[in-house]
N, C-alpha and C positions, 0 to 999 in steps of 0.2 A: 272887633273880631279876634278870637283867640287862635292860636296855632292849630288846635284840634278842629276848629270849625273850618279853617282853610284847608286842612288835610282832608276832612270829610267832604268838602265841596269838590276838591280835586278828584278824589276817589269816585264820587258819584258821577261826575262828568265823564271821566275816563271809562267807567263801567257802562254808562249809557252809550257812549260812542262805540264801545266794543259790541254791545248788544245790537246796535244799529248796523254795524259792519257785518255781523252774523246774519242779520235779515237780508241785507243786500247780497251777500254771498249765496244765501239760499236761493235767491231769485236769479242771480246771474250765472251760476255754475250749471253746466249742461245736463249732468246725469246724477243718479242717486249716489253713487260712490263718491263723486266729487262734492256733492252737497253735504255729505256727512261731516266733512271737516269744519265748515263754518257753523254747522248745527251743534257742534260739541265744543271745540276748543275756545274760540273767542266768546261764545255764549257763557260758558262756565266761568272763564276768567272775569268776564263782565259782571256776572252775578256775584262772584267773590269780592270784587271791588265795591259793589253796592252794599254787600253785607258788612264789609270793613267800614264803609262810610256810616252805616247805621250804628255800628259799635262805637265809632269815634264820637258820634253825637251823644250817645248814652253809654259811657264806659263802665258798666257794672258787670259783676260776675254772672248775674241772671241773664242779662242780655247776651253776654259772650257765649254762655252755654247753649242758649237757644239758637243763636246765629251759627255757631259751630256745628250743631246738629244739622241745620238746614244745608250748610256748605258740604258736609260729608255726604249726606244723602243725595245731593245734587250730583256730586262727582260719581257716586256709585250708579245712580240711575242713568245718567248721561252715557256712561261707559257701556253699561249693559244694553241700553237702547240702541246705541250706535253699532254695537257688535251684531245685534239681532237684525237690524235693518240692513247692514252691510252683507250679512250672510244670506238673507232672503233675496236681496237684489242680485248677488252673485249667482245664487242657485237658479234664479228665474231668468237669467240672461240667456238669450239665444244669439246666433251669429248676426242677425239683422236687427236686434233689439238692444237698446242700451240699458235695460233693466229698470227704467223709471216709469212711473205711472203718468207723469206729466209729459205731454208730447213736446218735441223740440220746437223752439221758437223759430219762426220764419226769419231768416237773415235779412230779408228785404223790409222788415218793419213789423 
């Protein structure tokens, strides 16, 4: 195994772990505004680590250009989507509603 393969494997595992953590956070957080954080930050970083792992496996300029475009578009779309979801949740919120479409979980199980 070369150093690039080891680095690619480490980036891939760390990126997958961050994507998994984002999924767990989406399930565990109680309302829409809280769920926006794991839906954007760790998910985007996880994707960028996976893209870096892909580039480390095939370090060519063609691959780098394509993966760079994917990464930039992901940052732009995740930011805009989080803003729009947050704005809609904030505007739809009432005093007795937390602004989420998913009903709160029963604490008893």
